[in-house]
N, C-alpha and C positions, 0 to 999 in steps of 0.2 A: 363280607357284606353283613349288614345288620339284619336281625330277625325280621324287622318291620319290612325291609325291602323284600326279603325272601317270601314273606307272607303275602305281600301285595302281588308279587309275581305269580305265586301259586293260585291265588284267587282269580287273577285275570287270564291265566294261561291254561288252567287245568283242563285237559281234554275230558270229555264226558260230562262236563258241567251242565250240558243241555239235556242229559238223560239218555244219550245214545250208547250203544254197546261199546266196550273198550277192548282193544287188543285182539280183534277178530280177523283182521286182514293182513296178510304178509305181502312181500314183493310180487311173487308169482300170481297170487290171488288178485292183487290190485291190477297187475298187467292184464290178466284175463278179463277183468271187468272193463278196463280201459279199452282193450281191443274190441270187446263186445260192443261198447258204446260207439266207437268209431264205425263198427260194422262194415268191414271192408267189402264183403260180398254185396250187401245192400247199397253201400255208398258208391261203389264203382258202377253198378247197374243203373243207378240214378244219375250219377254225376259225370261218368266218363263220356257219354254221348254229347251232352251239352258243352263240355270242355273241348272235345274234338271239333264241334261245330264252330267254336270261337277261334281256335288256334291251330287246328289241323295236326300236322306231324310234329309240331312243337309242344304237343301235350306233355310229354315227359319233362321238357324244360320248365313248363308252367308249374308242374307238380313240384319240381325241385325248388322253384322260386317261392311257391306257396308254403313249402316246408321250412324255408329259412326264417321268415318272421315268427313262425310257430316256435322254432328252436330258440330264437332270441328271447321271446317272451317267456319261454319255459325257465330261463335263468332267473327272471324276475319272480316268477311263481315260486321257484325253489328257495330263493332268499326270503321271501315273505313267509312262506310256510315254515321255514326253519325258525324264524323269529316269532311267528304267531300262527300256530296250527289251529285254524278255526274253520268249521264247516261252512261258514258264510263266504269264504274265499273272496271273490271279487267285490262283493258287497261290503264285507267287514274291512278288507284292506283299503278299498277306495274311500270308505268313511274315515278311517284313521289317517290316511294320507291327505285327502282333499276336503274332508268335511262331510256332513250328512247328505247334502243334496247330490253331489256327484257320486258318492257312495251308493245312495239309494238307486240312482239311475243305472249304475254299473250292475247292481244286483238285478234290476229289472231287465237289462239287456241279456243277462244270462238266462233268466227265467223265460223271457219271450222267445229266445233262440231255441231253448229246449222244448217249449210248447209247440213251436213251429215244426220242429223235427219229429216230435212224438206223433203228430198227426200224419206226417209224411211217412214215417216208419210203418204205421198201421196200414196206410193206404197201399204201400208196396207189399206188405205181408198179405193183404187181401188179394191183390193181383196174382201173386205167386201161389197163393193157396188154391185159387181156381185153375191156374196153369198146371199145377201139380195134379189136381183132380182130373183135368182133361188128359194129361199124359197117362195116368193110371188107367183110366177107362177108355183111352183111345178115342176121345170125342173132342175135337178141336173147338166145337161150339161152346163147351163149358168154360173155356178160357176167356171168352168175351162177356161173360155174365156181369162182372163188376162194371164194365164200360157201358153196357146196355141197360142195366137196371140200377138206377140210383139208390132206390130203397135198400136193396140187398147189399149194395156197396157200403152204405152208411151203417147198416146194422152189423155186418161182419166186422167192419173197421172198429166200431164201438166195442164189440165183444173182445177184440184183441187188446184194446187199450185197458178195458176193465180187468182182464186177466193179468196183464202186466202190472197194473197197479196193485192187484191183490198179492202177487209175488213180492213186490217192493214193500208192501205193508208187513209181510212176514219177516222182514228184517234183512240186514246185509248178508248174513250167513246163508239164508235161503237164496238170495240173489247170486252169491258166489257159486253155490252148488249148481244152480241151473246153468250157469255160464260155461263151466269147464268143457262139457261134452259138445255144446253148441259151437264154441269158438274153435275147438280142434277140428270139428267137421268142416266148417267153412274155410279154415286155413288150408286144409288138405285139398279140398276141391278147387280152390282158387289157384294154388300152386300147380295142381294137375292141369287145369285149363291153360295156364300161362305156358307151361312147358310143352303141352300138346299143340298149342297154336304155333309156337316157334318151330317145333319139329315138323309139323305139317307144312308150314310155309317154306322152310328150307328144302323139304322133299319135293316141292313142286305141286302140292295139293291145295294151295291157298286159293281163295276166291279172287283176290287182287294182290298178288305177292308184291310187297314193298320192302326191299332190303333195308335193314337197319343202318343208319348213318349217325355219326356223332353230331351232325347238324340238328338232329332231333332234340339234343340237349342244349341248344343255343337259343336263348330267349331273344337275342338281337334279330334273329331271322323272322320273328313274328311281325315286326314293323310297328304299326300304330300303337301308341301308349295306352289308349283306351281299351284296345283289344287285349293287351297284356293284363291290364287291371281287371277286366271282365273275366279273363281266364283264371287269374290268380284268385279272384273272389270265389269262383267255383271250386278251385283246388283247395281253398281254405275250408270249404264245406267238407271236402273229402278227409281232411285231417282233424276236423273239429270233433271233440269228445274226449280227448286224452285228459282234459282237466277234471273230468269226473273223478279220476283217481285222487286228485287233490281235495275234492269236496268230502272224501271219505276219511280225511286225515284224523279226525277224532276217534275213528273206529279202527285205525291201523295199529300194528304192534309197536311201531316207533313213529309217532306222529310227525317228528321233525325230519326223518330220513326216508322212511318207507314210501311215502307218496312220490317223492322226487325220483327215487330209483325205479319205481313201477312206471312212472310216466315216461322216463327215458326208454325203458324196454318197449313200451307201447309204441312210441312215435318212431323209433328206429325200425321195428318190425313192420310197421305200416308202410313206411316209404319204400322199403325193399320189396314188399309184396306188390305195391302199386306199380312200381317200375316194371316188374316182371310181367304183370298182367297187361299193362298198357302197351308195352313194346310188342308183346305177343299178338295182341288184338290188331295193332296197326300193321304189323308185318303180314298178318293173314288177310285182313279185310280191306286194307287201304283206307283212304279218306274220301273215296268217291261216293256218289249218291245212288249208285246201283242197288240192286236188290239186297245184297249183303254188305254193302259198303258202310263203314263207320260214319260217313258223312250223310247218310240217308236220314232225313228228319223223322221218318217213320220208325227208325231203329233206335233213336237216341234216348227215348224215355225208358227203355228196357232192353239194352243192347245184348245182354247175355241170353235173353229169351230167344233171340234171333240167331246168334252165333254159336251157342253151346251145342245144339243138335248137329251142326256141321263139323265142329271141331272135336267133340267128345263122343259123337255117335250115339249108341244106345245108352251110354252112361250120362247123357245130358240131363236125365232126370235128377241126377245128383246135384247139378247146378241149381235146379229149381228147389230142391230140398235145402241146399246151402243158403240160397237167398231168402227163402221163407224163414229158416231158423235164424239167419243173420238178422232179419228184420224183427223177429219176435224177441230174440235175445237182447238186441239193442234197445228195443222198446222197453224191456224190463230194466236193463242197466241204466238207460238214460233217465229213468225215473229218479235215480239216486241224486242227480245234480240239482234239479229244481226243487225237489222235496227238501233237501238239506239247506238250500239257500233260503227258501220260504221259512223253514224252521228257524234259521238264524235271524231273519228279519222279524219274525214274531218274538223271538227270544230277546232281541234288543229293542223291541217295541217300535220298529219301523213299520210293522203291519199289526193287525189285531193279535193279541196274545194267544188266541185259539190256534194260530199256526204253529205255536211252539209246543203244542200238546204231543206227548210221546205215548205210544202204545206201551202200557206197563208190562205186557206179556212179551212182545217182540222187540222192544226197545227201538222202535222205528218211528219216524215222523208221520204219524197216521193221517192227521188232518191235512198236512201239506201235500202228502202223496196223492190223496184223492182230489184235492183242489187242482193239482197239476194235471191229473188225468181228465177231470171234468173240463178244464179250460182247453185242452187239446182236442177233445171231442167237439166242443162248440166251434172252435176255430176251423176244424176240418169241414164241418157241415156248411159253415158260411162260405169257405173257399170253394167247395164243390158247387155251391149254388151260383157263385160269382163267375167262376172260370172252369172250363173243361180242361184247361192246362194247369190245374192247381199244383201238380207235382213240380213242374218246372219253375213256376213263379215262386213257390214256397222255398225251393232250394236257393234261388237267387236272393230272395229276401233274407233267408237264413244267413247267407254269406255277409250281408250288411250287418246283421245283429252281432255275429261273431267278431267281425273286425272291430266293432264298437267296444264291446266289453273286454275283449282281449287287449285292445289298444289301451283302454283306461287302466287295466290291471298292470300292464307293462310300465306305464308312466307312473302309476302309484308306487311301484317298487322303487323307481328312480327317486321320487320325491320323499318317500318315507325314510330312505337311507341317505338323505342328502348330506348329513354331517359326517358320513363315513366314506364318502367317495374317494378321498385322497389319503386315507389312512394306510392303504396297502395297494399293491399292484392288482391283487385279486379283486378287491372291492371296487377298484376303478372299472374293471371290465364287467364284473358280475352285478354290481349295484348301480352303475351309471351307463357305460357305453352300450353294452349288449341289449339290456331291456329298453334303453332309450331308442335305439335304432329299430327294434322290433315294434315298440309302441307307436312311434311316429309313422312307420311304414303302414301299420294296420289302420291308424286313424286317417292317413292320407287316402288309403283305398276306400275307407268308409265314406269319406266326403265325396271322392270322385265317383263312386258307384251311385251315391244319392243323386248327383247331378245327372249322370248318364241315364239312370233309370227313370227319369222324368219323361224320356222319349217313349211314345206309345209302341215303338217297335222293339223296345228292350224286353228281354225274356221271351215269353210266349207270344207277344204281340197283342195281348189283352190290355184294354185301357178303360178308364173311367171317363165319362162324358164324351165318348167317341161318337162322331156323327158320320164317318165314312170309313170304308174298309176296302182293301185291295182284293184281287181275285182269290188269294190264299186265306182270306179272313183276317189279315193283319190290320190293326187300326192305323189310320193315317193321321188322326188327330186325337185330342184328349190327353189325359195324364196317365202315364204308364202304371199298370196295376202293381208292379213290383215296388215302385216308389210309394204309391199309396199304402201298400201293405207295410213296408218297412218303416216309413215315417209315421204312419198312423199308429202302429204299435208303440213307437217311442212316445208319441204325444199322449196316448192313453196312459202310459206310465207317468208322464208329467202330471196329468189330471189326478190320478190316484195318489201321487206323492203329495200334491197340494192339499188334497182332502185329508190325508193322514197327518199333515202338518198341523191342522186345526183339531183333529180328533185325538191325536197322541203326540203332543209337542215335545215330550221328554227326549225322544231320539234326536229331534232337530235342534234341541238346545244342548246336545252332546252330553246328556246326563246318563245315558245308558251304555255308551261305549267310551270308556275312560282309558287313557294311556297310563299304564303303570310305570314305575321307575325302571323296571326291567326292560320294558319296551323302549324307553328313552335311551337307556344304555346301549341297547342293540342298535338303534338308529344312529346313535352318535359314535359308534365304534368303540365304546368303553369295554375293556376286557372283562369277561364274566368268569368268576372263579369256578373251578370244577364242581364244587359242592352246590353251586347255584345254577349250573347249566342244565 
């Protein structure tokens, strides 16, 4: 290749051109941050109950189904990252494949999803912080403080978000160091809980012993398609976060390979852990609505707080510690993704250039990190004032956002590599069939969830413009809060995008993200010589 082509490729592709640290994260370090972002202890305590309420004993099957589109989209992520390692990920790739408008909204979907979950993470951390205090001082009344005192709830939640933002501001190395011990702790405790539940159940000590059957893995037994979609939407929430590994690509030791390897380790570890814990929980507590049943609505927002003391005995305090540290570590690790997406959007002038500012000392996206933290605090306060069931509604709305931007990214991979689909068997599967199936499945679930969530009974039963309620406080009319939340966030993105179109038109004229010859060669399947690869 000519020198001019090589120079064009280098200018467009050079990792670290945004000022981030280079070569700091390896495969294991990336996997640790990925697992930390998914936060299995926090995610299961928040998401397992709602999923059981939707699909019952088919929860393991729903998890497997939710895992499949994630895996399919992962192939698209891997191909895009290999050709174009950029911290903007969904935003940058969507812009290159479909143009600035869809790319901008794809980035907004990622940012809004992470802002939603940041507030949720902090809320769970607050709840378990007080549960832990109540266990230490043997005073059950302390555990109810966040629910009974809104001011204390908001103040403590805000402090957790600010602390996580500060660690994120200190750079990716500080984030990685914080995660190692916290991730190992929660993995050990969750495996302990799952094995203890299965042993207790098979020994006849379960609350409602339910023998494991292969039917639990059969999604056809669920029945109604809308219930399957609702359950899958919740299970997607449980897997969401592995793509944080990809957003660190510019800071990894091998930007083209390390993120993909770390994301595979992350997602396989998570599905194995989820199946163990879920099967153990169902075998021990069943799906009934009794005091310790997994189907009891009062247990579903924090199922381990109820079951761990019965299954783990005096060591249940370790579960509280694990969930607290899981929430805090994920709060910190999750800051990585929106901060780097905001950084890229500022860098390419899709947002004000101030978002592209890097801390000269820590090589981190300082402005973007604190904007993400501030947005999550504001969102949490608004949600707490609107709904007492903010946790459940946020999780459901998060599933919508994740389906949207994952789906767009999967389809972006298909379109970006359209001229290389049939150049080899590998490209047919990795650049066309697999990401296409994953992208279409996720976009279908996004649309169907949007339609279903218009019902006032969807999610927690909270609604806007409701005029009547049943005996349980579920709205009988009005517009479902989950729909208002999910679509409202997307419409807010559209408004900001239009404003940016007039304030900074360069990005929308495609002047700031240019396609180099190297990228065109990649997309068209042209062989790249070793010295240029």
